[in-house]
LUMRO-727074 format. One record per atom (N, C-alpha, C): x negated, y, z negated; residue in three letters. Coordinates in steps of 0.05 Angstrom, whole numbers, padded with zeros to 5 digits, always signed. Atoms other than C-alpha are relative to their C-alpha. Layout:
REM residues N
XYZAla ...
***
This chain:
REM residues 239
-00002+00018+00024Met -01144+03132-01154Met -00026-00014-00004Met +00024+00015+00007Arg -01204+03104-01190Arg +00006-00029-00004Arg -00004+00029+00004Val -01208+03028-01185Val -00024-00009-00016Val +00021+00008+00019Met -01247+03001-01244Met +00001-00030-00005Met +00001+00029+00003Arg -01267+02927-01243Arg -00016-00007-00025Arg +00012+00004+00026Leu -01281+02906-01314Leu -00011-00028-00004Leu +00012+00027+00002Gly -01298+02832-01301Gly +00017-00019-00015Gly -00014+00023+00012Arg -01281+02770-01340Arg -00004+00001-00031Arg +00002+00003+00030Glu -01269+02753-01414Glu +00001+00027-00014Glu -00002-00027+00012Val -01251+02825-01430Val +00017-00001-00025Val -00015-00001+00025Asp -01230+02835-01502Asp +00024+00018+00002Asp -00025-00015-00004Tyr -01158+02858-01505Tyr -00001+00027-00014Tyr +00000-00026+00015Gln -01168+02911-01559Gln -00018+00021+00014Gln +00017-00019-00014Glu -01226+02942-01520Glu +00013+00011+00024Glu -00015-00010-00024Ala -01184+02946-01457Ala +00022+00019-00008Ala -00022-00017+00009Trp -01126+02975-01496Trp -00010+00028-00008Trp +00012-00026+00007Thr -01171+03029-01525Thr -00007+00016+00025Thr +00007-00013-00025Leu -01196+03045-01455Leu +00025+00011+00013Leu -00025-00010-00011Gln -01124+03050-01430Gln +00009+00025-00013Gln -00010-00024+00014Arg -01106+03100-01484Arg -00017+00025+00007Arg +00017-00023-00008Arg -01167+03143-01467Arg +00006+00010+00028Arg -00007-00008-00028Leu -01151+03142-01393Leu +00027+00013+00002Leu -00027-00012+00001His -01078+03157-01408His -00002+00030-00006His +00002-00028+00008Asp -01098+03221-01443Asp -00013+00017+00022Asp +00013-00014-00022Glu -01144+03240-01386Glu +00019+00006+00023Glu -00019-00003-00022Val -01090+03229-01334Val +00022+00020-00007Val -00020-00019+00010Ala -01038+03266-01376Ala -00010+00029+00000Ala +00012-00027+00000Ala -01086+03325-01378Ala -00006+00009+00028Ala +00004-00008-00027Gly -01089+03326-01302Gly -00022-00015+00014Gly +00022+00016-00012Gly -01145+03275-01289Gly +00010-00019+00021Gly -00006+00019-00022Glu -01147+03224-01233Glu +00012-00026-00011Glu -00012+00026+00007Asp -01103+03162-01237Asp -00022-00022+00001Asp +00019+00021+00001Ala -01140+03097-01252Ala +00014-00027+00001Ala -00010+00027-00001Leu -01130+03023-01239Leu -00021-00019-00011Leu +00019+00019+00012Leu -01164+02972-01284Leu +00007-00028+00010Leu -00003+00027-00009Leu -01175+02902-01256Leu -00018-00018-00017Leu +00015+00016+00019Leu -01197+02846-01303Leu +00012-00027-00005Leu -00011+00024+00013Glu -01189+02778-01335Glu -00006+00004-00030Glu +00004-00002+00029His -01178+02778-01410His -00012-00026-00011His +00004+00024+00017Ala -01208+02731-01461Ala +00027-00009-00010Ala -00026+00011+00007Ser -01151+02686-01484Ser +00013+00015-00023Ser -00014-00015+00020Val -01099+02725-01523Val +00030-00001+00004Val -00029-00003-00001Tyr -01025+02727-01539Tyr +00007+00029-00008Tyr -00008-00027+00007Thr -00993+02796-01537Thr +00030+00001-00001Thr -00029-00001+00005Ala -00924+02812-01563Ala +00010+00028+00004Ala -00012-00026-00005Gly -00883+02870-01536Gly +00021+00006-00021Gly -00017-00011+00021Thr -00832+02910-01575Thr +00026-00016-00004Thr -00025+00015+00003Ser -00774+02861-01564Ser -00005-00029-00009Ser +00006+00028+00007Thr -00810+02798-01587Thr +00015-00009-00025Thr -00014+00012+00022Gln -00770+02752-01633Gln -00019-00020-00014Gln +00017+00019+00015Asp -00800+02708-01688Asp -00001-00027+00014Asp -00001+00026-00013Ala -00777+02646-01649Ala -00018-00002+00024Ala +00016+00000-00024Asp -00820+02667-01590Asp -00030-00006-00006Asp +00028-00001+00007Leu -00886+02665-01629Leu -00013-00028+00002Leu +00014+00025-00004Pro -00940+02611-01621Pro +00008-00021-00021Pro -00008+00021+00018Thr -00920+02544-01650Thr -00023-00011-00017Thr +00023+00010+00014Asp -00991+02530-01673Asp -00013+00021-00018Asp +00011-00020+00017Gly -01002+02594-01712Gly -00022+00017+00012Gly +00021-00016-00013Ser -01048+02626-01660Ser +00005+00030-00006Ser -00004-00028+00006Pro -01060+02700-01674Pro +00013+00014+00024Pro -00015-00015-00020Val -01018+02751-01636Val -00007+00029-00003Val +00004-00029+00000Val -01034+02823-01617Val +00027+00013+00006Val -00025-00014-00005His -00972+02867-01624His -00006+00027+00014His +00006-00023-00017Val -00970+02921-01570Val +00024+00017+00004Val -00021-00020-00002Asp -00929+02981-01551Asp +00014+00000+00027Asp -00014+00002-00025Arg -00905+02958-01483Arg +00028-00013-00005Arg -00025+00013+00003Gly -00834+02934-01471Gly -00003-00030+00004Gly +00000+00028-00005Gly -00816+02861-01468Gly -00007-00017-00024Gly +00005+00019+00021Arg -00832+02799-01509Arg -00028-00011+00002Arg +00028+00010+00002Ile -00892+02754-01518Ile -00009-00012+00026Ile +00012+00013-00023Thr -00939+02731-01464Thr -00029-00008-00007Thr +00028+00008+00003Trp -01009+02702-01455Trp -00016+00013+00022Trp +00020-00009-00020His -01069+02732-01419His -00026-00016-00005His +00025+00014+00004Gly -01134+02696-01406Gly -00013-00007+00027Gly +00015+00007-00024Pro -01183+02666-01356Pro +00018-00012+00021Pro -00016+00010-00022Gly -01155+02651-01288Gly +00024+00016+00007Gly -00024-00017-00004Gln -01103+02706-01292Gln -00010+00028+00007Gln +00006-00028-00006Leu -01110+02774-01257Leu +00018+00018-00017Leu -00014-00022+00014Val -01091+02832-01302Val -00007+00026+00013Val +00005-00026-00012Ala -01083+02900-01271Ala +00016+00021-00016Ala -00012-00021+00016Tyr -01070+02963-01312Tyr -00001+00026+00016Tyr +00000-00027-00013Pro -01049+03024-01269Pro +00006+00022-00020Pro -00004-00023+00018Ile -01058+03086-01311Ile +00007+00023+00019Ile -00010-00016-00023Val -01015+03130-01266Val +00020+00020-00010Val -00020-00020+00005Ala -00977+03195-01271Ala +00023-00006+00020Ala -00022+00010-00018Ile -00910+03170-01243Ile +00018+00023+00009Ile -00016-00023-00009Gly -00880+03240-01236Gly +00030-00005-00003Gly -00029+00002+00001Asp -00806+03238-01219Asp +00009-00028+00008Asp -00008+00027-00010Leu -00807+03164-01199Leu +00019-00014-00019Leu -00017+00013+00020Gly -00775+03140-01264Gly -00012-00028-00007Gly +00013+00024+00010Val -00794+03079-01305Val +00010-00025+00016Val -00011+00024-00014Val -00747+03029-01270Val -00012-00001+00029Val +00011+00000-00027Asp -00770+03051-01200Asp -00030-00006+00000Asp +00028+00006+00002Trp -00842+03048-01223Trp -00005-00030-00003Trp +00002+00029+00003Val -00832+02976-01246Val +00006-00014+00027Val -00007+00012-00026Arg -00799+02959-01179Arg -00023+00004+00020Arg +00023-00004-00018Arg -00859+02989-01143Arg -00023-00019-00007Arg +00020+00019+00008Leu -00907+02946-01183Leu +00008-00028+00009Leu -00009+00026-00010Glu -00864+02885-01167Glu -00004-00003+00030Glu +00003+00001-00029Gln -00866+02903-01093Gln -00030-00004+00007Gln +00028+00004-00005Ala -00942+02907-01095Ala -00008-00029-00005Ala +00006+00028+00005Ile -00944+02837-01125Ile +00011-00017+00023Ile -00011+00015-00022Leu -00897+02811-01071Leu -00018+00003+00025Leu +00017-00006-00023Asp -00941+02844-01018Asp -00027-00014-00002Asp +00025+00014+00004Thr -01002+02810-01049Thr +00004-00030+00004Thr -00004+00029+00000Leu -00972+02740-01053Leu +00012-00011+00026Leu -00012+00010-00025His -00931+02735-00989His -00021-00009+00021His +00020+00008-00021Pro -00993+02733-00943Pro -00013-00027-00007Pro +00012+00025+00007Leu -01017+02672-00982Leu +00019-00024+00007Leu -00019+00021-00007Gly -00955+02634-00959Gly +00019-00007-00023Gly -00018+00005+00023Leu -00917+02639-01025Leu +00027+00014+00004Leu -00027-00011-00004Asp -00842+02649-01020Asp +00010+00012-00026Asp -00006-00013+00026Val -00838+02696-01079Val +00021+00021+00004Val -00022-00019-00001Glu -00781+02742-01096Glu +00006+00011-00028Glu -00012-00009+00025Arg -00747+02782-01150Arg +00024-00017-00007Arg -00024+00014+00008Val -00693+02749-01191Val +00017+00020-00016Val -00018-00020+00013Arg -00633+02792-01212Arg +00001-00006-00030Arg -00002+00002+00029Gly -00633+02806-01287Gly -00026-00009-00013Gly +00026+00008+00011Arg -00706+02783-01296Arg -00022+00017+00012Arg +00022-00016-00009Ala -00769+02824-01292Ala -00022-00019+00012Ala +00022+00015-00011Gly -00831+02802-01254Gly +00006-00012+00027Gly -00002+00012-00026Val -00840+02759-01192Val +00002-00030-00003Val -00008+00028+00004Trp -00813+02688-01183Trp -00001-00016+00025Trp -00007+00019-00020Leu -00808+02626-01141Leu +00026-00013-00009Leu -00026+00011+00008Arg -00737+02599-01140Arg +00000-00030+00000Arg -00005+00028+00001Gly -00719+02529-01161Gly +00022-00008+00019Gly -00020+00008-00020Asp -00678+02490-01110Asp +00019-00022-00011Asp -00018+00020+00011Gly -00645+02442-01158Gly -00008-00029+00004Gly +00008+00028-00005Thr -00684+02381-01134Thr -00007-00013-00027Thr +00006+00014+00025Pro -00690+02328-01189Pro -00030-00001-00006Pro +00028+00003+00009Ile -00754+02329-01229Ile -00001-00019-00024Ile +00002+00019+00023Leu -00780+02288-01288Leu +00021+00007-00021Leu -00020-00005+00020Gly -00726+02280-01340Gly +00028+00002+00011Gly -00026-00001-00013Gly -00670+02284-01289Gly +00012+00027+00003Gly -00011-00027-00002His -00661+02359-01292His -00007+00011+00028His +00007-00014-00024Gly -00660+02404-01231Gly -00023+00018-00004Gly +00023-00017+00002Ser -00722+02444-01215Ser +00008+00028-00007Ser -00007-00027+00011Lys -00723+02512-01249Lys -00015+00021+00016Lys +00016-00023-00010Asp -00743+02581-01226Asp -00026+00001-00015Asp +00027+00000+00011Arg -00817+02592-01238Arg -00012+00028+00003Arg +00011-00027+00000Lys -00849+02657-01258Lys -00030-00001+00006Lys +00028+00000-00008Ile -00916+02672-01225Ile -00014+00026-00007Ile +00012-00026+00006Ala -00927+02745-01244Ala +00018+00015-00019Ala -00013-00015+00022Gln -00909+02790-01302Gln -00003+00030+00005Gln +00002-00030-00001Val -00895+02865-01306Val +00009+00010-00027Val -00007-00011+00026Gly -00895+02903-01372Gly -00014+00027-00003Gly +00012-00026+00000Val -00906+02978-01378Val +00010+00017-00024Val -00009-00021+00018Arg -00901+03037-01425Arg -00006+00027+00013Arg +00004-00026-00012Val -00892+03108-01400Val +00003+00021-00022Val +00000-00021+00020Ala -00910+03166-01447Ala -00012+00025+00013Ala +00010-00024-00012Gly -00920+03238-01426Gly -00002-00001+00030Gly +00000+00002-00029Gly -00904+03218-01354Gly -00021-00018+00011Gly +00022+00016-00009Val -00963+03170-01351Val +00005-00029-00009Val -00005+00028+00005Ser -00957+03094-01347Ser -00025-00014-00011Ser +00021+00018+00009Thr -01000+03044-01386Thr +00010-00028+00001Thr -00005+00029-00004His -01002+02968-01388His +00004-00005+00030His -00002+00004-00028Gly -00983+02937-01322Gly +00010-00028+00008Gly -00009+00026-00012Ile -00982+02869-01287Ile -00020-00022-00006Ile +00018+00023+00001Ala -01010+02799-01291Ala +00009-00020+00021Ala -00006+00020-00020Ile -01013+02748-01235Ile -00015-00026-00008Ile +00013+00025+00006Asn -01026+02675-01251Asn -00013-00012+00024Asn +00016+00010-00023Val -01081+02656-01203Val -00006-00030-00004Val +00006+00028+00007Ala -01109+02592-01234Ala -00005-00003-00029Ala +00005+00002+00028Pro -01101+02596-01309Pro +00008-00028-00011Pro -00009+00024+00013Asp -01090+02539-01358Asp +00029+00005-00010Asp -00028-00006+00007Leu -01013+02540-01360Leu +00009-00012-00026Leu -00006+00011+00026Ala -01014+02499-01424Ala +00001+00022-00021Ala +00000-00022+00020Glu -01027+02565-01460Glu +00028+00011-00004Glu -00027-00010+00001Phe -00955+02585-01444Phe +00018-00019-00016Phe -00018+00019+00013Ser -00927+02522-01476Ser +00001+00004-00030Ser +00000-00005+00029Arg -00944+02547-01546Arg +00019+00023-00008Arg -00018-00023+00005Ile -00896+02606-01540Ile +00025-00003+00017Ile -00023-00003-00018Val -00829+02624-01510Val -00005+00024+00018Val +00009-00023-00015Pro -00856+02668-01454Pro +00023+00017+00009Pro -00021-00020-00007Cys -00813+02730-01445Cys +00027-00007-00013Cys -00024+00008+00012Gly -00762+02695-01489Gly +00018-00017+00018Gly -00016+00015-00020Ile -00739+02655-01428Ile -00004-00030-00004Ile +00001+00029+00005Thr -00721+02583-01442Thr +00010-00017+00023Thr -00013+00015-00022Asp -00686+02564-01377Asp -00016+00003+00026Asp +00016-00003-00024Ala -00744+02576-01329Ala -00029-00008-00007Ala +00027+00008+00005Gly -00817+02557-01321Gly -00020+00021+00008Gly +00022-00017-00007Val -00885+02588-01309Val -00018-00016+00020Val +00016+00013-00020Thr -00929+02573-01249Thr -00024+00018+00007Thr +00023-00015-00009Ser -00992+02597-01213Ser -00004-00005+00029Ser +00007+00004-00028Ile -01020+02605-01144Ile -00012-00027+00005Ile +00014+00026-00003Ala -01064+02544-01154Ala +00019-00023-00001Ala -00020+00022+00002Val -01005+02500-01175Val +00017-00001+00025Val -00019+00000-00023Glu -00961+02522-01117Glu -00014-00007+00026Glu +00014+00005-00026Leu -01014+02518-01062Leu -00021-00022-00001Leu +00021+00020+00003Gly -01062+02467-01090Gly -00028+00011-00001Gly +00025-00014+00002Ala -01118+02518-01088Ala +00007+00030-00002Ala -00005-00029+00003Ala -01125+02593-01100Ala -00024+00016+00007Ala +00023-00018-00003Pro -01168+02652-01080Pro -00012+00006-00028Pro +00011-00008+00025Ser -01213+02680-01134Ser +00017+00022-00012Ser -00015-00022+00013Val -01183+02727-01186Val -00009+00027+00012Val +00009-00025-00011Glu -01227+02782-01157Glu +00013+00006+00027Glu -00012-00004-00026Glu -01199+02771-01087Glu +00030+00008-00003Glu -00027-00008+00004Val -01128+02774-01113Val +00002+00028-00011Val +00000-00027+00011Gly -01145+02837-01152Gly -00004+00021+00022Gly +00004-00019-00022Asp -01172+02871-01090Asp +00025+00002+00018Asp -00025-00001-00016Ala -01109+02851-01051Ala +00022+00015-00014Ala -00021-00015+00014Phe -01064+02878-01106Phe -00006+00030+00001Phe +00007-00028-00001Ala -01103+02944-01108Ala +00007+00012+00027Ala -00007-00010-00026Ala -01095+02951-01033Ala +00030+00003+00004Ala -00029-00001-00003Ala -01021+02935-01036Ala +00012+00023-00016Ala -00010-00022+00016Leu -01009+02985-01092Leu -00006+00027+00013Leu +00007-00025-00013Leu -01046+03040-01056Leu +00016+00004+00026Leu -00015-00002-00025Ala -01009+03024-00991Ala +00028+00010-00005Ala -00027-00009+00007Leu -00944+03039-01027Leu +00000+00030-00007Leu +00001-00029+00004Gly -00968+03111-01038Gly -00001+00008-00028Gly +00001-00007+00029Val -00978+03108-01113Val -00018+00024-00005Val +00018-00022+00004Ala -01037+03155-01109Ala +00012+00026+00009Ala -00012-00025-00010Ala -00992+03205-01073Ala +00024+00008-00017Ala -00022-00008+00017Val -00939+03206-01128Val -00006+00027-00012Val +00005-00027+00010Thr -00932+03279-01148Thr +00006+00001-00029Thr -00005-00001+00029Pro -00942+03286-01223Pro +00019+00023-00007Pro -00016-00021+00010Ala -00889+03325-01259Ala -00018+00019-00016Ala +00015-00019+00016Ala -00912+03388-01294Ala -00003-00011-00029Ala +00005+00011+00026Val -00945+03366-01359Val -00006+00023-00019Val +00006-00022+00019Pro -00940+03416-01417Pro -00025-00005-00017Pro +00025+00003+00015Ala -01002+03429-01458Ala +00004-00016-00026Ala -00005+00013+00026Ser -00968+03399-01519Ser +00008-00029+00003Ser -00007+00029-00003Val -00957+03329-01489Val -00014-00016-00021Val +00013+00016+00021Pro -00969+03279-01545Pro -00017-00022+00013Pro +00016+00022-00010Ser -01020+03224-01538Ser +00016-00026+00002Ser -00014+00026-00004Ser -01001+03153-01517Ser +00005-00014-00026Ser -00003+00014+00025Ala -01010+03130-01588Ala +00022+00011-00018Ala -00019-00012+00019Ser -00961+03178-01619Ser +00026+00011+00013Ser -00023-00012-00014Ala -00909+03198-01566Ala +00025-00014-00010Ala -00025+00012+00011Ser -00841+03188-01599Ser +00021-00004+00022Ser -00020+00002-00021Ala -00803+03196-01534Ala -00009-00018+00023Ala +00010+00018-00021Ala -00841+03143-01495Ala +00021-00019+00009Ala -00019+00020-00011Ala -00803+03097-01449Ala -00015-00026+00006Ala +00013+00026-00007Ser -00818+03023-01440Ser +00021-00018+00012Ser -00018+00019-00013Leu -00789+02967-01399Leu -00010-00028-00002Leu +00007+00028+00003Glu -00788+02892-01408Glu -00015-00011+00024Glu +00012+00018-00020Ala -00833+02846-01369Ala -00023-00013-00012Ala +00022+00015+00009Ala -00877+02792-01395Ala +00003-00029+00005Ala +00002+00028-00004Ala -00898+02722-01379Ala +00021-00012+00018Ala 
***
């Protein structure tokens, strides 16, 4: 698997164009790729986004072809896009594998993260202790997963909140979830590794799960491109 570190303040549209090019290369038998980056600040809306989810201040939104609803990407957040031929793994199992790689990245930092039934991504559980306003503490989402699979090849991927400005999430209804919160490594631990260090740890965790060894299904010569595949599958996961 090629690991491509794109750096900081990466324009979303440029990265999306690169994903589509790599998708077509992988679908044609090329080597899987993993993009690691931080985006310039952007809101992206998946295919299930509702009008009520959109930014309250009129901020522009990029509508994308992954599953899920609206989220934010920007400085202080690791974004990883595995462009991978998932073979016979299936979309749901592929999402679970990405979630496991996130868990394996965050557990060594001392974060008690887990999956929450019925919700995508990776979470810290609220324990009901009273917080400001008298409400019990809520579950807090620390990492997002949102993918699209077309022609047997996955695009989009994951985001881990390392040390972003969480106020960016307050302008939207992230993932359409109103009964939970958003958090980061820095908020939970009081400090955080660099985004680059978290990216390297995620890449190692994903490779350790054997993703590069997934056997691609036979791909017919007529496989459509990621931009036009009508039978593409997608699964929710954002913010």
